[in-house]
N, CA, C and O atoms as a GROMACS GRO file, in nm:
protein
  352
    1MET      N    1  -5.950 -12.508  -1.526
    1MET     CA    2  -5.898 -12.562  -1.648
    1MET      C    3  -6.002 -12.657  -1.707
    1MET      O    4  -6.069 -12.732  -1.634
    2GLU      N    5  -6.015 -12.653  -1.839
    2GLU     CA    6  -6.110 -12.740  -1.907
    2GLU      C    7  -6.035 -12.830  -2.004
    2GLU      O    8  -5.951 -12.782  -2.081
    3LEU      N    9  -6.065 -12.958  -2.001
    3LEU     CA   10  -6.008 -13.054  -2.095
    3LEU      C   11  -6.119 -13.098  -2.190
    3LEU      O   12  -6.235 -13.106  -2.151
    4ILE      N   13  -6.082 -13.125  -2.314
    4ILE     CA   14  -6.177 -13.172  -2.413
    4ILE      C   15  -6.125 -13.304  -2.470
    4ILE      O   16  -6.013 -13.310  -2.521
    5LEU      N   17  -6.206 -13.408  -2.462
    5LEU     CA   18  -6.173 -13.535  -2.527
    5LEU      C   19  -6.245 -13.538  -2.661
    5LEU      O   20  -6.363 -13.505  -2.669
    6LYS      N   21  -6.173 -13.576  -2.765
    6LYS     CA   22  -6.231 -13.585  -2.898
    6LYS      C   23  -6.217 -13.729  -2.947
    6LYS      O   24  -6.113 -13.792  -2.927
    7GLY      N   25  -6.321 -13.779  -3.009
    7GLY     CA   26  -6.314 -13.914  -3.064
    7GLY      C   27  -6.446 -13.957  -3.122
    7GLY      O   28  -6.547 -13.888  -3.110
    8LYS      N   29  -6.444 -14.075  -3.187
    8LYS     CA   30  -6.565 -14.131  -3.245
    8LYS      C   31  -6.641 -14.205  -3.137
    8LYS      O   32  -6.589 -14.297  -3.074
    9LEU      N   33  -6.764 -14.164  -3.115
    9LEU     CA   34  -6.849 -14.222  -3.012
    9LEU      C   35  -6.903 -14.356  -3.061
    9LEU      O   36  -6.974 -14.363  -3.162
   10GLU      N   37  -6.869 -14.464  -2.990
   10GLU     CA   38  -6.911 -14.598  -3.028
   10GLU      C   39  -7.042 -14.640  -2.963
   10GLU      O   40  -7.122 -14.711  -3.024
   11ASN      N   41  -7.064 -14.597  -2.838
   11ASN     CA   42  -7.182 -14.644  -2.766
   11ASN      C   43  -7.212 -14.550  -2.650
   11ASN      O   44  -7.124 -14.482  -2.599
   12VAL      N   45  -7.339 -14.547  -2.609
   12VAL     CA   46  -7.384 -14.475  -2.490
   12VAL      C   47  -7.470 -14.574  -2.412
   12VAL      O   48  -7.564 -14.631  -2.467
   13PHE      N   49  -7.438 -14.593  -2.284
   13PHE     CA   50  -7.515 -14.689  -2.205
   13PHE      C   51  -7.518 -14.645  -2.060
   13PHE      O   52  -7.439 -14.562  -2.016
   14LYS      N   53  -7.612 -14.704  -1.986
   14LYS     CA   54  -7.624 -14.676  -1.843
   14LYS      C   55  -7.560 -14.791  -1.768
   14LYS      O   56  -7.597 -14.907  -1.788
   15ALA      N   57  -7.464 -14.761  -1.682
   15ALA     CA   58  -7.396 -14.863  -1.603
   15ALA      C   59  -7.492 -14.921  -1.499
   15ALA      O   60  -7.592 -14.859  -1.464
   16LYS      N   61  -7.461 -15.040  -1.452
   16LYS     CA   62  -7.543 -15.105  -1.350
   16LYS      C   63  -7.536 -15.029  -1.219
   16LYS      O   64  -7.436 -14.964  -1.188
   17ASP      N   65  -7.644 -15.038  -1.141
   17ASP     CA   66  -7.644 -14.981  -1.007
   17ASP      C   67  -7.546 -15.058  -0.920
   17ASP      O   68  -7.525 -15.178  -0.940
   18PHE      N   69  -7.486 -14.989  -0.822
   18PHE     CA   70  -7.399 -15.058  -0.726
   18PHE      C   71  -7.486 -15.110  -0.613
   18PHE      O   72  -7.552 -15.034  -0.543
   19VAL      N   73  -7.484 -15.243  -0.596
   19VAL     CA   74  -7.564 -15.308  -0.492
   19VAL      C   75  -7.469 -15.366  -0.389
   19VAL      O   76  -7.376 -15.438  -0.424
   20ASN      N   77  -7.493 -15.334  -0.260
   20ASN     CA   78  -7.404 -15.386  -0.156
   20ASN      C   79  -7.438 -15.532  -0.125
   20ASN      O   80  -7.529 -15.589  -0.184
   21LYS      N   81  -7.363 -15.592  -0.031
   21LYS     CA   82  -7.380 -15.733  -0.001
   21LYS      C   83  -7.515 -15.765   0.063
   21LYS      O   84  -7.555 -15.881   0.068
   22ASN      N   85  -7.586 -15.663   0.112
   22ASN     CA   86  -7.720 -15.682   0.168
   22ASN      C   87  -7.829 -15.669   0.062
   22ASN      O   88  -7.948 -15.680   0.093
   23GLY      N   89  -7.788 -15.647  -0.063
   23GLY     CA   90  -7.884 -15.635  -0.171
   23GLY      C   91  -7.945 -15.497  -0.186
   23GLY      O   92  -8.042 -15.479  -0.260
   24GLU      N   93  -7.890 -15.398  -0.115
   24GLU     CA   94  -7.943 -15.261  -0.121
   24GLU      C   95  -7.865 -15.181  -0.225
   24GLU      O   96  -7.743 -15.194  -0.237
   25VAL      N   97  -7.937 -15.098  -0.300
   25VAL     CA   98  -7.872 -15.012  -0.399
   25VAL      C   99  -7.806 -14.896  -0.326
   25VAL      O  100  -7.873 -14.814  -0.263
   26GLU      N  101  -7.673 -14.889  -0.336
   26GLU     CA  102  -7.599 -14.781  -0.270
   26GLU      C  103  -7.582 -14.661  -0.362
   26GLU      O  104  -7.582 -14.547  -0.316
   27SER      N  105  -7.567 -14.685  -0.492
   27SER     CA  106  -7.558 -14.574  -0.586
   27SER      C  107  -7.612 -14.619  -0.722
   27SER      O  108  -7.589 -14.731  -0.766
   28LYS      N  109  -7.681 -14.528  -0.786
   28LYS     CA  110  -7.738 -14.555  -0.917
   28LYS      C  111  -7.628 -14.555  -1.023
   28LYS      O  112  -7.530 -14.482  -1.012
   29GLY      N  113  -7.646 -14.638  -1.124
   29GLY     CA  114  -7.550 -14.642  -1.235
   29GLY      C  115  -7.552 -14.511  -1.312
   29GLY      O  116  -7.656 -14.446  -1.324
   30LYS      N  117  -7.435 -14.472  -1.363
   30LYS     CA  118  -7.423 -14.347  -1.438
   30LYS      C  119  -7.421 -14.376  -1.588
   30LYS      O  120  -7.389 -14.487  -1.631
   31TRP      N  121  -7.456 -14.275  -1.665
   31TRP     CA  122  -7.446 -14.285  -1.811
   31TRP      C  123  -7.299 -14.284  -1.848
   31TRP      O  124  -7.219 -14.210  -1.791
   32GLN      N  125  -7.263 -14.367  -1.947
   32GLN     CA  126  -7.126 -14.381  -1.991
   32GLN      C  127  -7.118 -14.362  -2.142
   32GLN      O  128  -7.204 -14.408  -2.216
   33LEU      N  129  -7.014 -14.292  -2.185
   33LEU     CA  130  -6.981 -14.283  -2.327
   33LEU      C  131  -6.866 -14.381  -2.352
   33LEU      O  132  -6.774 -14.392  -2.270
   34GLN      N  133  -6.871 -14.451  -2.464
   34GLN     CA  134  -6.768 -14.551  -2.493
   34GLN      C  135  -6.698 -14.515  -2.624
   34GLN      O  136  -6.762 -14.489  -2.726
   35PHE      N  137  -6.565 -14.514  -2.618
   35PHE     CA  138  -6.481 -14.482  -2.733
   35PHE      C  139  -6.383 -14.597  -2.754
   35PHE      O  140  -6.343 -14.663  -2.658
   36MET      N  141  -6.343 -14.622  -2.880
   36MET     CA  142  -6.240 -14.721  -2.912
   36MET      C  143  -6.118 -14.646  -2.964
   36MET      O  144  -6.131 -14.548  -3.038
   37GLU      N  145  -6.001 -14.693  -2.923
   37GLU     CA  146  -5.876 -14.632  -2.971
   37GLU      C  147  -5.783 -14.742  -3.018
   37GLU      O  148  -5.768 -14.845  -2.952
   38LYS      N  149  -5.721 -14.721  -3.132
   38LYS     CA  150  -5.623 -14.815  -3.185
   38LYS      C  151  -5.487 -14.772  -3.132
   38LYS      O  152  -5.439 -14.664  -3.166
   39VAL      N  153  -5.424 -14.856  -3.050
   39VAL     CA  154  -5.298 -14.824  -2.985
   39VAL      C  155  -5.189 -14.917  -3.036
   39VAL      O  156  -5.206 -15.039  -3.041
   40GLU      N  157  -5.076 -14.857  -3.074
   40GLU     CA  158  -4.963 -14.937  -3.121
   40GLU      C  159  -4.872 -14.971  -3.005
   40GLU      O  160  -4.833 -14.885  -2.926
   41GLY      N  161  -4.839 -15.099  -2.994
   41GLY     CA  162  -4.748 -15.145  -2.890
   41GLY      C  163  -4.638 -15.229  -2.950
   41GLY      O  164  -4.624 -15.235  -3.072
   42GLU      N  165  -4.559 -15.293  -2.866
   42GLU     CA  166  -4.448 -15.376  -2.912
   42GLU      C  167  -4.496 -15.494  -2.998
   42GLU      O  168  -4.425 -15.535  -3.090
   43ASP      N  169  -4.613 -15.546  -2.969
   43ASP     CA  170  -4.666 -15.662  -3.040
   43ASP      C  171  -4.764 -15.625  -3.151
   43ASP      O  172  -4.839 -15.710  -3.198
   44GLY      N  173  -4.764 -15.501  -3.192
   44GLY     CA  174  -4.855 -15.457  -3.298
   44GLY      C  175  -4.964 -15.368  -3.241
   44GLY      O  176  -4.948 -15.306  -3.136
   45PHE      N  177  -5.075 -15.362  -3.313
   45PHE     CA  178  -5.186 -15.276  -3.273
   45PHE      C  179  -5.287 -15.353  -3.190
   45PHE      O  180  -5.306 -15.473  -3.208
   46GLN      N  181  -5.352 -15.282  -3.098
   46GLN     CA  182  -5.464 -15.338  -3.024
   46GLN      C  183  -5.569 -15.230  -3.006
   46GLN      O  184  -5.539 -15.111  -3.007
   47MET      N  185  -5.693 -15.272  -2.989
   47MET     CA  186  -5.802 -15.179  -2.966
   47MET      C  187  -5.823 -15.164  -2.816
   47MET      O  188  -5.830 -15.263  -2.743
   48VAL      N  189  -5.832 -15.039  -2.770
   48VAL     CA  190  -5.852 -15.009  -2.629
   48VAL      C  191  -5.987 -14.939  -2.614
   48VAL      O  192  -6.019 -14.847  -2.690
   49ILE      N  193  -6.065 -14.982  -2.517
   49ILE     CA  194  -6.195 -14.921  -2.490
   49ILE      C  195  -6.179 -14.816  -2.380
   49ILE      O  196  -6.120 -14.844  -2.275
   50HIS      N  197  -6.231 -14.697  -2.405
   50HIS     CA  198  -6.231 -14.591  -2.304
   50HIS      C  199  -6.377 -14.560  -2.270
   50HIS      O  200  -6.462 -14.552  -2.358
   51LYS      N  201  -6.404 -14.543  -2.140
   51LYS     CA  202  -6.537 -14.505  -2.096
   51LYS      C  203  -6.528 -14.375  -2.018
   51LYS      O  204  -6.436 -14.354  -1.938
   52VAL      N  205  -6.626 -14.287  -2.041
   52VAL     CA  206  -6.633 -14.159  -1.973
   52VAL      C  207  -6.775 -14.144  -1.918
   52VAL      O  208  -6.872 -14.150  -1.994
   53SER      N  209  -6.787 -14.126  -1.786
   53SER     CA  210  -6.920 -14.104  -1.728
   53SER      C  211  -6.963 -13.960  -1.757
   53SER      O  212  -6.881 -13.869  -1.764
   54ILE      N  213  -7.094 -13.943  -1.773
   54ILE     CA  214  -7.150 -13.810  -1.802
   54ILE      C  215  -7.271 -13.787  -1.714
   54ILE      O  216  -7.331 -13.883  -1.664
   55PRO      N  217  -7.309 -13.661  -1.694
   55PRO     CA  218  -7.430 -13.631  -1.618
   55PRO      C  219  -7.554 -13.683  -1.693
   55PRO      O  220  -7.558 -13.685  -1.816
   56ASP      N  221  -7.655 -13.725  -1.617
   56ASP     CA  222  -7.780 -13.775  -1.677
   56ASP      C  223  -7.838 -13.677  -1.778
   56ASP      O  224  -7.892 -13.718  -1.881
   57SER      N  225  -7.828 -13.548  -1.749
   57SER     CA  226  -7.889 -13.446  -1.835
   57SER      C  227  -7.828 -13.442  -1.975
   57SER      O  228  -7.891 -13.391  -2.068
   58LYS      N  229  -7.706 -13.495  -1.993
   58LYS     CA  230  -7.640 -13.490  -2.124
   58LYS      C  231  -7.655 -13.620  -2.203
   58LYS      O  232  -7.610 -13.628  -2.317
   59SER      N  233  -7.718 -13.722  -2.143
   59SER     CA  234  -7.728 -13.852  -2.211
   59SER      C  235  -7.808 -13.845  -2.340
   59SER      O  236  -7.773 -13.912  -2.438
   60VAL      N  237  -7.915 -13.768  -2.342
   60VAL     CA  238  -7.998 -13.759  -2.462
   60VAL      C  239  -7.919 -13.701  -2.579
   60VAL      O  240  -7.929 -13.751  -2.691
   61PHE      N  241  -7.841 -13.598  -2.554
   61PHE     CA  242  -7.760 -13.535  -2.659
   61PHE      C  243  -7.664 -13.636  -2.721
   61PHE      O  244  -7.655 -13.647  -2.843
   62TYR      N  245  -7.592 -13.710  -2.636
   62TYR     CA  246  -7.490 -13.802  -2.689
   62TYR      C  247  -7.551 -13.928  -2.752
   62TYR      O  248  -7.491 -13.985  -2.842
   63ARG      N  249  -7.668 -13.971  -2.707
   63ARG     CA  250  -7.731 -14.089  -2.769
   63ARG      C  251  -7.761 -14.064  -2.916
   63ARG      O  252  -7.766 -14.159  -2.995
   64GLU      N  253  -7.781 -13.940  -2.955
   64GLU     CA  254  -7.807 -13.905  -3.095
   64GLU      C  255  -7.678 -13.894  -3.177
   64GLU      O  256  -7.685 -13.877  -3.298
   65LYS      N  257  -7.562 -13.905  -3.113
   65LYS     CA  258  -7.433 -13.884  -3.179
   65LYS      C  259  -7.352 -14.012  -3.199
   65LYS      O  260  -7.236 -14.005  -3.239
   66ILE      N  261  -7.409 -14.129  -3.172
   66ILE     CA  262  -7.335 -14.255  -3.187
   66ILE      C  263  -7.288 -14.269  -3.331
   66ILE      O  264  -7.364 -14.249  -3.426
   67GLY      N  265  -7.161 -14.303  -3.347
   67GLY     CA  266  -7.099 -14.318  -3.479
   67GLY      C  267  -7.036 -14.190  -3.532
   67GLY      O  268  -6.971 -14.192  -3.637
   68GLU      N  269  -7.053 -14.081  -3.460
   68GLU     CA  270  -6.998 -13.953  -3.503
   68GLU      C  271  -6.878 -13.914  -3.416
   68GLU      O  272  -6.861 -13.966  -3.306
   69ASP      N  273  -6.795 -13.823  -3.468
   69ASP     CA  274  -6.688 -13.765  -3.387
   69ASP      C  275  -6.751 -13.662  -3.294
   69ASP      O  276  -6.828 -13.577  -3.338
   70VAL      N  277  -6.716 -13.670  -3.165
   70VAL     CA  278  -6.771 -13.578  -3.066
   70VAL      C  279  -6.658 -13.517  -2.984
   70VAL      O  280  -6.547 -13.570  -2.979
   71GLU      N  281  -6.690 -13.406  -2.920
   71GLU     CA  282  -6.600 -13.341  -2.825
   71GLU      C  283  -6.671 -13.340  -2.691
   71GLU      O  284  -6.785 -13.294  -2.680
   72VAL      N  285  -6.604 -13.393  -2.587
   72VAL     CA  286  -6.664 -13.406  -2.455
   72VAL      C  287  -6.583 -13.325  -2.355
   72VAL      O  288  -6.465 -13.356  -2.333
   73PRO      N  289  -6.643 -13.222  -2.294
   73PRO     CA  290  -6.572 -13.150  -2.188
   73PRO      C  291  -6.560 -13.241  -2.065
   73PRO      O  292  -6.660 -13.297  -2.020
   74VAL      N  293  -6.438 -13.255  -2.012
   74VAL     CA  294  -6.415 -13.347  -1.901
   74VAL      C  295  -6.326 -13.285  -1.794
   74VAL      O  296  -6.262 -13.182  -1.815
   75LYS      N  297  -6.326 -13.350  -1.681
   75LYS     CA  298  -6.227 -13.326  -1.575
   75LYS      C  299  -6.161 -13.462  -1.552
   75LYS      O  300  -6.213 -13.565  -1.596
   76ALA      N  301  -6.049 -13.462  -1.482
   76ALA     CA  302  -5.974 -13.586  -1.464
   76ALA      C  303  -5.924 -13.598  -1.321
   76ALA      O  304  -5.906 -13.498  -1.251
   77PHE      N  305  -5.901 -13.723  -1.280
   77PHE     CA  306  -5.834 -13.750  -1.153
   77PHE      C  307  -5.756 -13.880  -1.168
   77PHE      O  308  -5.777 -13.956  -1.263
   78SER      N  309  -5.666 -13.905  -1.076
   78SER     CA  310  -5.584 -14.026  -1.081
   78SER      C  311  -5.630 -14.123  -0.974
   78SER      O  312  -5.655 -14.084  -0.860
   79SER      N  313  -5.639 -14.250  -1.012
   79SER     CA  314  -5.678 -14.355  -0.918
   79SER      C  315  -5.594 -14.479  -0.947
   79SER      O  316  -5.601 -14.535  -1.056
   80LYS      N  317  -5.516 -14.521  -0.850
   80LYS     CA  318  -5.433 -14.641  -0.863
   80LYS      C  319  -5.342 -14.634  -0.986
   80LYS      O  320  -5.323 -14.734  -1.055
   81GLY      N  321  -5.288 -14.516  -1.012
   81GLY     CA  322  -5.195 -14.499  -1.123
   81GLY      C  323  -5.261 -14.482  -1.258
   81GLY      O  324  -5.190 -14.473  -1.359
   82LYS      N  325  -5.394 -14.476  -1.265
   82LYS     CA  326  -5.466 -14.457  -1.391
   82LYS      C  327  -5.533 -14.321  -1.390
   82LYS      O  328  -5.579 -14.275  -1.286
   83VAL      N  329  -5.539 -14.257  -1.507
   83VAL     CA  330  -5.611 -14.131  -1.518
   83VAL      C  331  -5.755 -14.164  -1.556
   83VAL      O  332  -5.780 -14.238  -1.652
   84ILE      N  333  -5.850 -14.111  -1.480
   84ILE     CA  334  -5.992 -14.133  -1.502
   84ILE      C  335  -6.054 -14.001  -1.545
   84ILE      O  336  -6.032 -13.898  -1.481
   85TYR      N  337  -6.132 -14.004  -1.653
   85TYR     CA  338  -6.202 -13.885  -1.701
   85TYR      C  339  -6.350 -13.896  -1.672
   85TYR      O  340  -6.406 -14.005  -1.676
   86TYR      N  341  -6.412 -13.782  -1.642
   86TYR     CA  342  -6.558 -13.779  -1.627
   86TYR      C  343  -6.611 -13.652  -1.689
   86TYR      O  344  -6.551 -13.545  -1.679
   87GLY      N  345  -6.726 -13.666  -1.754
   87GLY     CA  346  -6.787 -13.553  -1.825
   87GLY      C  347  -6.845 -13.451  -1.730
   87GLY      O  348  -6.893 -13.484  -1.621
   88VAL      N  349  -6.840 -13.327  -1.773
   88VAL     CA  350  -6.897 -13.218  -1.693
   88VAL      C  351  -7.001 -13.143  -1.772
   88VAL      O  352  -7.060 -13.048  -1.722
   0.00000   0.00000   0.00000
């Protein structure tokens, strides 16, 4: 199954590397796409930031699309009651 997220791309950035307590890099930071969503709640509207990690090979394509509406093929999983999306 393939899911597609659609939205206006606000930013593309590389997340920080994960460094353990010994100061060693355990995993390199991944490229992230950032989207803003206006969500209506009981107290009015609020802006929610969504981040989607993508493979390094796709970062160049999306960096040229900042400010535009994009479609991102993703997969999803659940962690601590939240749905997490990642680009494929």
